PyMOL CGO cylinders between C-alpha atoms (Angstrom):
from pymol import cmd
from pymol.cgo import CYLINDER

trace = [
    CYLINDER, -40.14, -55.02, -54.53, -37.39, -56.83, -52.61, 0.3, 1, 1, 1, 1, 1, 1,
    CYLINDER, -37.39, -56.83, -52.61, -36.08, -55.42, -49.35, 0.3, 1, 1, 1, 1, 1, 1,
    CYLINDER, -36.08, -55.42, -49.35, -32.61, -53.98, -49.74, 0.3, 1, 1, 1, 1, 1, 1,
    CYLINDER, -32.61, -53.98, -49.74, -29.65, -55.00, -47.59, 0.3, 1, 1, 1, 1, 1, 1,
    CYLINDER, -29.65, -55.00, -47.59, -26.32, -53.22, -47.95, 0.3, 1, 1, 1, 1, 1, 1,
    CYLINDER, -26.32, -53.22, -47.95, -23.07, -55.17, -47.94, 0.3, 1, 1, 1, 1, 1, 1,
    CYLINDER, -23.07, -55.17, -47.94, -19.38, -54.41, -48.41, 0.3, 1, 1, 1, 1, 1, 1,
    CYLINDER, -19.38, -54.41, -48.41, -16.71, -56.61, -49.92, 0.3, 1, 1, 1, 1, 1, 1,
    CYLINDER, -16.71, -56.61, -49.92, -13.91, -57.83, -47.67, 0.3, 1, 1, 1, 1, 1, 1,
    CYLINDER, -13.91, -57.83, -47.67, -10.42, -58.97, -48.57, 0.3, 1, 1, 1, 1, 1, 1,
    CYLINDER, -10.42, -58.97, -48.57, -8.81, -59.61, -45.19, 0.3, 1, 1, 1, 1, 1, 1,
    CYLINDER, -8.81, -59.61, -45.19, -9.47, -63.21, -44.12, 0.3, 1, 1, 1, 1, 1, 1,
    CYLINDER, -9.47, -63.21, -44.12, -7.24, -63.42, -41.06, 0.3, 1, 1, 1, 1, 1, 1,
    CYLINDER, -7.24, -63.42, -41.06, -8.87, -64.84, -37.96, 0.3, 1, 1, 1, 1, 1, 1,
    CYLINDER, -8.87, -64.84, -37.96, -8.02, -61.71, -36.02, 0.3, 1, 1, 1, 1, 1, 1,
    CYLINDER, -8.02, -61.71, -36.02, -9.67, -59.55, -38.69, 0.3, 1, 1, 1, 1, 1, 1,
    CYLINDER, -9.67, -59.55, -38.69, -12.84, -61.65, -38.62, 0.3, 1, 1, 1, 1, 1, 1,
    CYLINDER, -12.84, -61.65, -38.62, -12.95, -61.40, -34.83, 0.3, 1, 1, 1, 1, 1, 1,
    CYLINDER, -12.95, -61.40, -34.83, -12.56, -57.62, -35.02, 0.3, 1, 1, 1, 1, 1, 1,
    CYLINDER, -12.56, -57.62, -35.02, -15.22, -57.43, -37.73, 0.3, 1, 1, 1, 1, 1, 1,
    CYLINDER, -15.22, -57.43, -37.73, -17.71, -59.27, -35.51, 0.3, 1, 1, 1, 1, 1, 1,
    CYLINDER, -17.71, -59.27, -35.51, -16.84, -57.16, -32.46, 0.3, 1, 1, 1, 1, 1, 1,
    CYLINDER, -16.84, -57.16, -32.46, -17.66, -54.09, -34.54, 0.3, 1, 1, 1, 1, 1, 1,
    CYLINDER, -17.66, -54.09, -34.54, -21.18, -55.41, -35.15, 0.3, 1, 1, 1, 1, 1, 1,
    CYLINDER, -21.18, -55.41, -35.15, -20.75, -56.97, -38.58, 0.3, 1, 1, 1, 1, 1, 1,
    CYLINDER, -20.75, -56.97, -38.58, -21.27, -60.48, -39.96, 0.3, 1, 1, 1, 1, 1, 1,
    CYLINDER, -21.27, -60.48, -39.96, -18.86, -61.99, -42.50, 0.3, 1, 1, 1, 1, 1, 1,
    CYLINDER, -18.86, -61.99, -42.50, -20.42, -63.81, -45.42, 0.3, 1, 1, 1, 1, 1, 1,
    CYLINDER, -20.42, -63.81, -45.42, -20.27, -64.81, -49.04, 0.3, 1, 1, 1, 1, 1, 1,
    CYLINDER, -20.27, -64.81, -49.04, -22.49, -64.35, -52.08, 0.3, 1, 1, 1, 1, 1, 1,
    CYLINDER, -22.49, -64.35, -52.08, -22.51, -66.72, -55.06, 0.3, 1, 1, 1, 1, 1, 1,
    CYLINDER, -22.51, -66.72, -55.06, -24.86, -68.10, -57.70, 0.3, 1, 1, 1, 1, 1, 1,
    CYLINDER, -24.86, -68.10, -57.70, -26.64, -66.64, -60.72, 0.3, 1, 1, 1, 1, 1, 1,
    CYLINDER, -26.64, -66.64, -60.72, -24.41, -64.13, -62.55, 0.3, 1, 1, 1, 1, 1, 1,
    CYLINDER, -24.41, -64.13, -62.55, -22.40, -63.69, -59.35, 0.3, 1, 1, 1, 1, 1, 1,
    CYLINDER, -22.40, -63.69, -59.35, -18.75, -64.30, -58.70, 0.3, 1, 1, 1, 1, 1, 1,
    CYLINDER, -18.75, -64.30, -58.70, -17.96, -65.96, -55.41, 0.3, 1, 1, 1, 1, 1, 1,
    CYLINDER, -17.96, -65.96, -55.41, -17.52, -62.78, -53.35, 0.3, 1, 1, 1, 1, 1, 1,
    CYLINDER, -17.52, -62.78, -53.35, -16.65, -62.40, -49.67, 0.3, 1, 1, 1, 1, 1, 1,
    CYLINDER, -16.65, -62.40, -49.67, -18.74, -59.72, -48.01, 0.3, 1, 1, 1, 1, 1, 1,
    CYLINDER, -18.74, -59.72, -48.01, -19.83, -58.34, -44.65, 0.3, 1, 1, 1, 1, 1, 1,
    CYLINDER, -19.83, -58.34, -44.65, -23.20, -57.00, -43.51, 0.3, 1, 1, 1, 1, 1, 1,
    CYLINDER, -23.20, -57.00, -43.51, -24.33, -55.07, -40.47, 0.3, 1, 1, 1, 1, 1, 1,
    CYLINDER, -24.33, -55.07, -40.47, -25.61, -57.60, -37.90, 0.3, 1, 1, 1, 1, 1, 1,
    CYLINDER, -25.61, -57.60, -37.90, -28.58, -55.56, -36.63, 0.3, 1, 1, 1, 1, 1, 1,
    CYLINDER, -28.58, -55.56, -36.63, -29.72, -54.65, -40.15, 0.3, 1, 1, 1, 1, 1, 1,
    CYLINDER, -29.72, -54.65, -40.15, -29.39, -58.28, -41.26, 0.3, 1, 1, 1, 1, 1, 1,
    CYLINDER, -29.39, -58.28, -41.26, -31.60, -59.55, -38.42, 0.3, 1, 1, 1, 1, 1, 1,
    CYLINDER, -31.60, -59.55, -38.42, -34.22, -56.88, -39.16, 0.3, 1, 1, 1, 1, 1, 1,
    CYLINDER, -34.22, -56.88, -39.16, -34.20, -57.82, -42.84, 0.3, 1, 1, 1, 1, 1, 1,
    CYLINDER, -34.20, -57.82, -42.84, -34.68, -61.54, -42.21, 0.3, 1, 1, 1, 1, 1, 1,
    CYLINDER, -34.68, -61.54, -42.21, -37.51, -60.82, -39.78, 0.3, 1, 1, 1, 1, 1, 1,
    CYLINDER, -37.51, -60.82, -39.78, -39.16, -58.70, -42.46, 0.3, 1, 1, 1, 1, 1, 1,
    CYLINDER, -39.16, -58.70, -42.46, -38.81, -60.97, -45.50, 0.3, 1, 1, 1, 1, 1, 1,
    CYLINDER, -38.81, -60.97, -45.50, -38.67, -64.37, -43.78, 0.3, 1, 1, 1, 1, 1, 1,
    CYLINDER, -38.67, -64.37, -43.78, -36.15, -67.21, -43.94, 0.3, 1, 1, 1, 1, 1, 1,
    CYLINDER, -36.15, -67.21, -43.94, -36.67, -67.78, -47.70, 0.3, 1, 1, 1, 1, 1, 1,
    CYLINDER, -36.67, -67.78, -47.70, -37.60, -64.24, -48.71, 0.3, 1, 1, 1, 1, 1, 1,
    CYLINDER, -37.60, -64.24, -48.71, -36.02, -62.34, -51.59, 0.3, 1, 1, 1, 1, 1, 1,
    CYLINDER, -36.02, -62.34, -51.59, -33.41, -59.75, -50.61, 0.3, 1, 1, 1, 1, 1, 1,
    CYLINDER, -33.41, -59.75, -50.61, -31.92, -57.08, -52.86, 0.3, 1, 1, 1, 1, 1, 1,
    CYLINDER, -31.92, -57.08, -52.86, -28.30, -57.34, -51.77, 0.3, 1, 1, 1, 1, 1, 1,
    CYLINDER, -28.30, -57.34, -51.77, -26.43, -54.12, -52.51, 0.3, 1, 1, 1, 1, 1, 1,
    CYLINDER, -26.43, -54.12, -52.51, -22.73, -54.98, -52.67, 0.3, 1, 1, 1, 1, 1, 1,
    CYLINDER, -22.73, -54.98, -52.67, -20.71, -51.79, -53.08, 0.3, 1, 1, 1, 1, 1, 1,
    CYLINDER, -20.71, -51.79, -53.08, -23.51, -50.33, -55.23, 0.3, 1, 1, 1, 1, 1, 1,
    CYLINDER, -23.51, -50.33, -55.23, -24.23, -53.45, -57.29, 0.3, 1, 1, 1, 1, 1, 1,
    CYLINDER, -24.23, -53.45, -57.29, -27.64, -55.00, -56.53, 0.3, 1, 1, 1, 1, 1, 1,
    CYLINDER, -27.64, -55.00, -56.53, -28.48, -58.68, -56.81, 0.3, 1, 1, 1, 1, 1, 1,
    CYLINDER, -28.48, -58.68, -56.81, -31.59, -60.65, -55.91, 0.3, 1, 1, 1, 1, 1, 1,
    CYLINDER, -31.59, -60.65, -55.91, -30.55, -63.23, -53.32, 0.3, 1, 1, 1, 1, 1, 1,
    CYLINDER, -30.55, -63.23, -53.32, -31.96, -65.56, -50.70, 0.3, 1, 1, 1, 1, 1, 1,
    CYLINDER, -31.96, -65.56, -50.70, -30.32, -66.60, -47.45, 0.3, 1, 1, 1, 1, 1, 1,
    CYLINDER, -30.32, -66.60, -47.45, -28.84, -69.95, -48.40, 0.3, 1, 1, 1, 1, 1, 1,
    CYLINDER, -28.84, -69.95, -48.40, -27.20, -70.83, -45.07, 0.3, 1, 1, 1, 1, 1, 1,
    CYLINDER, -27.20, -70.83, -45.07, -25.92, -69.32, -41.86, 0.3, 1, 1, 1, 1, 1, 1,
    CYLINDER, -25.92, -69.32, -41.86, -23.81, -70.23, -38.86, 0.3, 1, 1, 1, 1, 1, 1,
    CYLINDER, -23.81, -70.23, -38.86, -24.74, -69.29, -35.32, 0.3, 1, 1, 1, 1, 1, 1,
    CYLINDER, -24.74, -69.29, -35.32, -23.04, -69.07, -31.94, 0.3, 1, 1, 1, 1, 1, 1,
    CYLINDER, -23.04, -69.07, -31.94, -25.79, -70.39, -29.68, 0.3, 1, 1, 1, 1, 1, 1,
    CYLINDER, -25.79, -70.39, -29.68, -23.98, -69.38, -26.48, 0.3, 1, 1, 1, 1, 1, 1,
    CYLINDER, -23.98, -69.38, -26.48, -23.82, -65.75, -27.59, 0.3, 1, 1, 1, 1, 1, 1,
    CYLINDER, -23.82, -65.75, -27.59, -27.10, -65.96, -29.55, 0.3, 1, 1, 1, 1, 1, 1,
    CYLINDER, -27.10, -65.96, -29.55, -25.37, -64.36, -32.53, 0.3, 1, 1, 1, 1, 1, 1,
    CYLINDER, -25.37, -64.36, -32.53, -25.07, -65.12, -36.25, 0.3, 1, 1, 1, 1, 1, 1,
    CYLINDER, -25.07, -65.12, -36.25, -21.40, -65.60, -37.12, 0.3, 1, 1, 1, 1, 1, 1,
    CYLINDER, -21.40, -65.60, -37.12, -21.50, -66.19, -40.90, 0.3, 1, 1, 1, 1, 1, 1,
    CYLINDER, -21.50, -66.19, -40.90, -24.03, -65.92, -43.74, 0.3, 1, 1, 1, 1, 1, 1,
    CYLINDER, -24.03, -65.92, -43.74, -24.25, -67.39, -47.26, 0.3, 1, 1, 1, 1, 1, 1,
    CYLINDER, -24.25, -67.39, -47.26, -26.35, -65.61, -49.89, 0.3, 1, 1, 1, 1, 1, 1,
    CYLINDER, -26.35, -65.61, -49.89, -27.44, -67.34, -53.09, 0.3, 1, 1, 1, 1, 1, 1,
    CYLINDER, -27.44, -67.34, -53.09, -27.97, -65.03, -56.09, 0.3, 1, 1, 1, 1, 1, 1,
    CYLINDER, -27.97, -65.03, -56.09, -31.08, -66.19, -57.98, 0.3, 1, 1, 1, 1, 1, 1,
    CYLINDER, -31.08, -66.19, -57.98, -32.78, -65.85, -61.34, 0.3, 1, 1, 1, 1, 1, 1,
    CYLINDER, -32.78, -65.85, -61.34, -36.36, -64.93, -60.49, 0.3, 1, 1, 1, 1, 1, 1,
    CYLINDER, -36.36, -64.93, -60.49, -37.74, -66.87, -63.48, 0.3, 1, 1, 1, 1, 1, 1,
    CYLINDER, -37.74, -66.87, -63.48, -35.95, -70.16, -62.71, 0.3, 1, 1, 1, 1, 1, 1,
    CYLINDER, -35.95, -70.16, -62.71, -36.76, -72.76, -60.08, 0.3, 1, 1, 1, 1, 1, 1,
    CYLINDER, -36.76, -72.76, -60.08, -34.36, -73.42, -57.24, 0.3, 1, 1, 1, 1, 1, 1,
    CYLINDER, -34.36, -73.42, -57.24, -34.16, -75.82, -54.30, 0.3, 1, 1, 1, 1, 1, 1,
    CYLINDER, -34.16, -75.82, -54.30, -34.70, -74.55, -50.77, 0.3, 1, 1, 1, 1, 1, 1,
    CYLINDER, -34.70, -74.55, -50.77, -35.34, -75.94, -47.31, 0.3, 1, 1, 1, 1, 1, 1,
    CYLINDER, -35.34, -75.94, -47.31, -38.69, -74.99, -45.76, 0.3, 1, 1, 1, 1, 1, 1,
    CYLINDER, -38.69, -74.99, -45.76, -39.76, -75.38, -42.15, 0.3, 1, 1, 1, 1, 1, 1,
    CYLINDER, -39.76, -75.38, -42.15, -42.72, -77.68, -41.39, 0.3, 1, 1, 1, 1, 1, 1,
    CYLINDER, -42.72, -77.68, -41.39, -45.25, -76.28, -38.95, 0.3, 1, 1, 1, 1, 1, 1,
    CYLINDER, -45.25, -76.28, -38.95, -47.90, -78.50, -37.36, 0.3, 1, 1, 1, 1, 1, 1,
    CYLINDER, -47.90, -78.50, -37.36, -51.22, -76.73, -36.86, 0.3, 1, 1, 1, 1, 1, 1,
    CYLINDER, -51.22, -76.73, -36.86, -54.28, -77.72, -34.84, 0.3, 1, 1, 1, 1, 1, 1,
    CYLINDER, -54.28, -77.72, -34.84, -54.64, -79.85, -31.74, 0.3, 1, 1, 1, 1, 1, 1,
    CYLINDER, -54.64, -79.85, -31.74, -54.64, -83.52, -32.70, 0.3, 1, 1, 1, 1, 1, 1,
    CYLINDER, -54.64, -83.52, -32.70, -57.59, -85.63, -31.58, 0.3, 1, 1, 1, 1, 1, 1,
    CYLINDER, -57.59, -85.63, -31.58, -55.18, -88.35, -30.48, 0.3, 1, 1, 1, 1, 1, 1,
    CYLINDER, -55.18, -88.35, -30.48, -53.33, -85.95, -28.20, 0.3, 1, 1, 1, 1, 1, 1,
    CYLINDER, -53.33, -85.95, -28.20, -56.62, -85.01, -26.56, 0.3, 1, 1, 1, 1, 1, 1,
    CYLINDER, -56.62, -85.01, -26.56, -57.09, -88.72, -25.87, 0.3, 1, 1, 1, 1, 1, 1,
    CYLINDER, -57.09, -88.72, -25.87, -53.74, -88.90, -24.13, 0.3, 1, 1, 1, 1, 1, 1,
    CYLINDER, -53.74, -88.90, -24.13, -51.51, -89.81, -27.07, 0.3, 1, 1, 1, 1, 1, 1,
    CYLINDER, -51.51, -89.81, -27.07, -48.03, -88.40, -27.58, 0.3, 1, 1, 1, 1, 1, 1,
    CYLINDER, -48.03, -88.40, -27.58, -47.22, -86.36, -30.70, 0.3, 1, 1, 1, 1, 1, 1,
    CYLINDER, -47.22, -86.36, -30.70, -43.92, -87.09, -32.45, 0.3, 1, 1, 1, 1, 1, 1,
    CYLINDER, -43.92, -87.09, -32.45, -42.51, -85.03, -35.33, 0.3, 1, 1, 1, 1, 1, 1,
    CYLINDER, -42.51, -85.03, -35.33, -39.47, -86.69, -36.92, 0.3, 1, 1, 1, 1, 1, 1,
    CYLINDER, -39.47, -86.69, -36.92, -39.44, -84.31, -39.91, 0.3, 1, 1, 1, 1, 1, 1,
    CYLINDER, -39.44, -84.31, -39.91, -39.08, -80.59, -39.16, 0.3, 1, 1, 1, 1, 1, 1,
    CYLINDER, -39.08, -80.59, -39.16, -37.88, -79.36, -42.54, 0.3, 1, 1, 1, 1, 1, 1,
    CYLINDER, -37.88, -79.36, -42.54, -38.54, -80.32, -46.14, 0.3, 1, 1, 1, 1, 1, 1,
    CYLINDER, -38.54, -80.32, -46.14, -36.67, -79.61, -49.37, 0.3, 1, 1, 1, 1, 1, 1,
    CYLINDER, -36.67, -79.61, -49.37, -38.79, -77.94, -52.07, 0.3, 1, 1, 1, 1, 1, 1,
    CYLINDER, -38.79, -77.94, -52.07, -38.31, -76.81, -55.66, 0.3, 1, 1, 1, 1, 1, 1,
    CYLINDER, -38.31, -76.81, -55.66, -39.99, -73.63, -56.85, 0.3, 1, 1, 1, 1, 1, 1,
    CYLINDER, -39.99, -73.63, -56.85, -39.35, -70.20, -58.30, 0.3, 1, 1, 1, 1, 1, 1,
    CYLINDER, -39.35, -70.20, -58.30, -37.82, -67.85, -55.70, 0.3, 1, 1, 1, 1, 1, 1,
    CYLINDER, -37.82, -67.85, -55.70, -40.99, -65.83, -55.19, 0.3, 1, 1, 1, 1, 1, 1,
    CYLINDER, -40.99, -65.83, -55.19, -43.08, -69.00, -54.74, 0.3, 1, 1, 1, 1, 1, 1,
    CYLINDER, -43.08, -69.00, -54.74, -41.02, -70.53, -51.93, 0.3, 1, 1, 1, 1, 1, 1,
    CYLINDER, -41.02, -70.53, -51.93, -43.18, -70.45, -48.77, 0.3, 1, 1, 1, 1, 1, 1,
    CYLINDER, -43.18, -70.45, -48.77, -41.91, -69.32, -45.38, 0.3, 1, 1, 1, 1, 1, 1,
    CYLINDER, -41.91, -69.32, -45.38, -43.25, -72.56, -43.92, 0.3, 1, 1, 1, 1, 1, 1,
    CYLINDER, -43.25, -72.56, -43.92, -45.41, -75.54, -44.87, 0.3, 1, 1, 1, 1, 1, 1,
    CYLINDER, -45.41, -75.54, -44.87, -48.39, -75.99, -42.58, 0.3, 1, 1, 1, 1, 1, 1,
    CYLINDER, -48.39, -75.99, -42.58, -49.61, -79.51, -41.85, 0.3, 1, 1, 1, 1, 1, 1,
    CYLINDER, -49.61, -79.51, -41.85, -53.03, -79.83, -40.20, 0.3, 1, 1, 1, 1, 1, 1,
    CYLINDER, -53.03, -79.83, -40.20, -53.00, -82.61, -37.61, 0.3, 1, 1, 1, 1, 1, 1,
    CYLINDER, -53.00, -82.61, -37.61, -56.42, -81.90, -36.09, 0.3, 1, 1, 1, 1, 1, 1,
    CYLINDER, -56.42, -81.90, -36.09, -57.95, -85.23, -37.20, 0.3, 1, 1, 1, 1, 1, 1,
    CYLINDER, -57.95, -85.23, -37.20, -54.90, -87.36, -36.39, 0.3, 1, 1, 1, 1, 1, 1,
    CYLINDER, -54.90, -87.36, -36.39, -55.79, -90.23, -34.06, 0.3, 1, 1, 1, 1, 1, 1,
    CYLINDER, -55.79, -90.23, -34.06, -53.64, -92.40, -31.77, 0.3, 1, 1, 1, 1, 1, 1,
    CYLINDER, -53.64, -92.40, -31.77, -51.63, -94.81, -33.92, 0.3, 1, 1, 1, 1, 1, 1,
    CYLINDER, -51.63, -94.81, -33.92, -52.00, -92.72, -37.09, 0.3, 1, 1, 1, 1, 1, 1,
    CYLINDER, -52.00, -92.72, -37.09, -49.31, -90.92, -39.08, 0.3, 1, 1, 1, 1, 1, 1,
    CYLINDER, -49.31, -90.92, -39.08, -49.18, -88.15, -41.66, 0.3, 1, 1, 1, 1, 1, 1,
    CYLINDER, -49.18, -88.15, -41.66, -46.64, -88.59, -44.45, 0.3, 1, 1, 1, 1, 1, 1,
    CYLINDER, -46.64, -88.59, -44.45, -45.35, -86.62, -47.41, 0.3, 1, 1, 1, 1, 1, 1,
    CYLINDER, -45.35, -86.62, -47.41, -47.87, -88.36, -49.68, 0.3, 1, 1, 1, 1, 1, 1,
    CYLINDER, -47.87, -88.36, -49.68, -50.70, -86.92, -47.56, 0.3, 1, 1, 1, 1, 1, 1,
    CYLINDER, -50.70, -86.92, -47.56, -49.68, -83.31, -48.27, 0.3, 1, 1, 1, 1, 1, 1,
    CYLINDER, -49.68, -83.31, -48.27, -47.93, -83.48, -51.66, 0.3, 1, 1, 1, 1, 1, 1,
    CYLINDER, -47.93, -83.48, -51.66, -50.94, -82.30, -53.70, 0.3, 1, 1, 1, 1, 1, 1,
    CYLINDER, -50.94, -82.30, -53.70, -51.82, -79.49, -51.29, 0.3, 1, 1, 1, 1, 1, 1,
    CYLINDER, -51.82, -79.49, -51.29, -48.96, -77.20, -52.33, 0.3, 1, 1, 1, 1, 1, 1,
    CYLINDER, -48.96, -77.20, -52.33, -47.87, -75.69, -55.63, 0.3, 1, 1, 1, 1, 1, 1,
    CYLINDER, -47.87, -75.69, -55.63, -44.20, -76.34, -54.87, 0.3, 1, 1, 1, 1, 1, 1,
    CYLINDER, -44.20, -76.34, -54.87, -42.47, -79.65, -55.55, 0.3, 1, 1, 1, 1, 1, 1,
    CYLINDER, -42.47, -79.65, -55.55, -41.64, -81.59, -52.40, 0.3, 1, 1, 1, 1, 1, 1,
    CYLINDER, -41.64, -81.59, -52.40, -38.29, -83.34, -52.79, 0.3, 1, 1, 1, 1, 1, 1,
    CYLINDER, -38.29, -83.34, -52.79, -39.00, -86.14, -50.33, 0.3, 1, 1, 1, 1, 1, 1,
    CYLINDER, -39.00, -86.14, -50.33, -40.16, -89.76, -50.55, 0.3, 1, 1, 1, 1, 1, 1,
    CYLINDER, -40.16, -89.76, -50.55, -43.91, -90.31, -50.23, 0.3, 1, 1, 1, 1, 1, 1,
    CYLINDER, -43.91, -90.31, -50.23, -43.60, -92.65, -47.26, 0.3, 1, 1, 1, 1, 1, 1,
    CYLINDER, -43.60, -92.65, -47.26, -41.50, -90.28, -45.18, 0.3, 1, 1, 1, 1, 1, 1,
    CYLINDER, -41.50, -90.28, -45.18, -43.26, -89.62, -41.87, 0.3, 1, 1, 1, 1, 1, 1,
    CYLINDER, -43.26, -89.62, -41.87, -43.93, -86.01, -40.88, 0.3, 1, 1, 1, 1, 1, 1,
    CYLINDER, -43.93, -86.01, -40.88, -45.76, -86.67, -37.63, 0.3, 1, 1, 1, 1, 1, 1,
    CYLINDER, -45.76, -86.67, -37.63, -47.37, -89.52, -35.72, 0.3, 1, 1, 1, 1, 1, 1,
    CYLINDER, -47.37, -89.52, -35.72, -49.24, -90.07, -32.47, 0.3, 1, 1, 1, 1, 1, 1,
    CYLINDER, -49.24, -90.07, -32.47, -48.06, -92.77, -30.11, 0.3, 1, 1, 1, 1, 1, 1,
    CYLINDER, -48.06, -92.77, -30.11, -50.32, -94.50, -27.62, 0.3, 1, 1, 1, 1, 1, 1,
    CYLINDER, -50.32, -94.50, -27.62, -49.82, -93.40, -24.00, 0.3, 1, 1, 1, 1, 1, 1,
    CYLINDER, -49.82, -93.40, -24.00, -47.79, -95.71, -21.82, 0.3, 1, 1, 1, 1, 1, 1,
    CYLINDER, -47.79, -95.71, -21.82, -49.93, -97.78, -19.50, 0.3, 1, 1, 1, 1, 1, 1,
    CYLINDER, -49.93, -97.78, -19.50, -48.35, -99.10, -16.34, 0.3, 1, 1, 1, 1, 1, 1,
    CYLINDER, -48.35, -99.10, -16.34, -50.08, -102.26, -15.18, 0.3, 1, 1, 1, 1, 1, 1,
    CYLINDER, -50.08, -102.26, -15.18, -50.20, -102.77, -11.49, 0.3, 1, 1, 1, 1, 1, 1,
    CYLINDER, -50.20, -102.77, -11.49, -49.58, -106.44, -10.71, 0.3, 1, 1, 1, 1, 1, 1,
    CYLINDER, -49.58, -106.44, -10.71, -51.58, -107.69, -7.72, 0.3, 1, 1, 1, 1, 1, 1,
    CYLINDER, -51.58, -107.69, -7.72, -52.14, -111.45, -7.46, 0.3, 1, 1, 1, 1, 1, 1,
    CYLINDER, -52.14, -111.45, -7.46, -54.35, -111.16, -4.38, 0.3, 1, 1, 1, 1, 1, 1,
    CYLINDER, -54.35, -111.16, -4.38, -52.96, -114.44, -3.05, 0.3, 1, 1, 1, 1, 1, 1,
    CYLINDER, -52.96, -114.44, -3.05, -51.99, -114.75, 0.56, 0.3, 1, 1, 1, 1, 1, 1,
    CYLINDER, -51.99, -114.75, 0.56, -48.35, -115.70, 0.92, 0.3, 1, 1, 1, 1, 1, 1,
    CYLINDER, -48.35, -115.70, 0.92, -47.39, -118.38, 3.42, 0.3, 1, 1, 1, 1, 1, 1,
    CYLINDER, -47.39, -118.38, 3.42, -44.85, -117.52, 6.01, 0.3, 1, 1, 1, 1, 1, 1,
    CYLINDER, -44.85, -117.52, 6.01, -41.44, -118.62, 4.86, 0.3, 1, 1, 1, 1, 1, 1,
    CYLINDER, -41.44, -118.62, 4.86, -39.39, -121.22, 6.71, 0.3, 1, 1, 1, 1, 1, 1,
    CYLINDER, -39.39, -121.22, 6.71, -35.80, -120.17, 7.41, 0.3, 1, 1, 1, 1, 1, 1,
    CYLINDER, -35.80, -120.17, 7.41, -33.17, -122.34, 5.79, 0.3, 1, 1, 1, 1, 1, 1,
    CYLINDER, -33.17, -122.34, 5.79, -31.74, -125.11, 8.01, 0.3, 1, 1, 1, 1, 1, 1,
    CYLINDER, -31.74, -125.11, 8.01, -34.52, -124.49, 10.53, 0.3, 1, 1, 1, 1, 1, 1,
    CYLINDER, -34.52, -124.49, 10.53, -34.82, -128.21, 11.23, 0.3, 1, 1, 1, 1, 1, 1,
    CYLINDER, -34.82, -128.21, 11.23, -31.13, -128.46, 11.87, 0.3, 1, 1, 1, 1, 1, 1,
    CYLINDER, -31.13, -128.46, 11.87, -31.19, -125.57, 14.35, 0.3, 1, 1, 1, 1, 1, 1,
    CYLINDER, -31.19, -125.57, 14.35, -34.14, -127.09, 16.19, 0.3, 1, 1, 1, 1, 1, 1,
    CYLINDER, -34.14, -127.09, 16.19, -32.25, -130.41, 16.57, 0.3, 1, 1, 1, 1, 1, 1,
    CYLINDER, -32.25, -130.41, 16.57, -29.16, -128.61, 17.82, 0.3, 1, 1, 1, 1, 1, 1,
    CYLINDER, -29.16, -128.61, 17.82, -31.23, -126.64, 20.32, 0.3, 1, 1, 1, 1, 1, 1,
    CYLINDER, -31.23, -126.64, 20.32, -32.88, -129.84, 21.59, 0.3, 1, 1, 1, 1, 1, 1,
    CYLINDER, -32.88, -129.84, 21.59, -29.51, -131.55, 22.02, 0.3, 1, 1, 1, 1, 1, 1,
    CYLINDER, -29.51, -131.55, 22.02, -28.20, -128.60, 24.02, 0.3, 1, 1, 1, 1, 1, 1,
    CYLINDER, -28.20, -128.60, 24.02, -31.26, -128.67, 26.31, 0.3, 1, 1, 1, 1, 1, 1,
    CYLINDER, -31.26, -128.67, 26.31, -30.82, -132.39, 26.95, 0.3, 1, 1, 1, 1, 1, 1,
    CYLINDER, -30.82, -132.39, 26.95, -27.17, -131.93, 27.79, 0.3, 1, 1, 1, 1, 1, 1,
    CYLINDER, -27.17, -131.93, 27.79, -28.00, -129.25, 30.38, 0.3, 1, 1, 1, 1, 1, 1,
    CYLINDER, -28.00, -129.25, 30.38, -30.62, -131.41, 31.99, 0.3, 1, 1, 1, 1, 1, 1,
    CYLINDER, -30.62, -131.41, 31.99, -28.13, -134.25, 32.35, 0.3, 1, 1, 1, 1, 1, 1,
]
cmd.load_cgo(trace, "trace")
């Protein structure tokens, strides 16, 4: 049974109204998708955060809009990082028997052998697009990197058959790799350097000798 989240429709779209709405502890948003008109809504900020923590980023939510319930997932959201607050949410109404596309976080698990040897882990891909029925969309996709050695990579092709969902990425796309540690070579020739001769030294010596001769005369 999906977790319920109450929402109310909103019809005032002025900037001042949105600011007031947020100051009162609400988040403006929109719901659209399966059997849903594009409807502007607002939800209580605290209740929204609790709901997402309970069901997960791709979990099914029973969105109750003015008494009408719809199965939705959190499609997108905007965040004010300075205030650490969600400022807008998009809910996608879904048909539970049809597949949809969703973005899923990639989580690396295990301590890579190459890292133990001094290598540096790089993860260029942190999220992957998948296709699956709403209830089958995972909260995250775990990629075991325990056996990964220095110079090796793990790609989409390495994990494609390990999950029941369809991964909408190219096989050769790199998820993670281990780079060799930088080695600074200390250059030491061990050769003894000869003392340098100042430029025009011969000329100065001649001038000095001439001056000495002049004084003696």
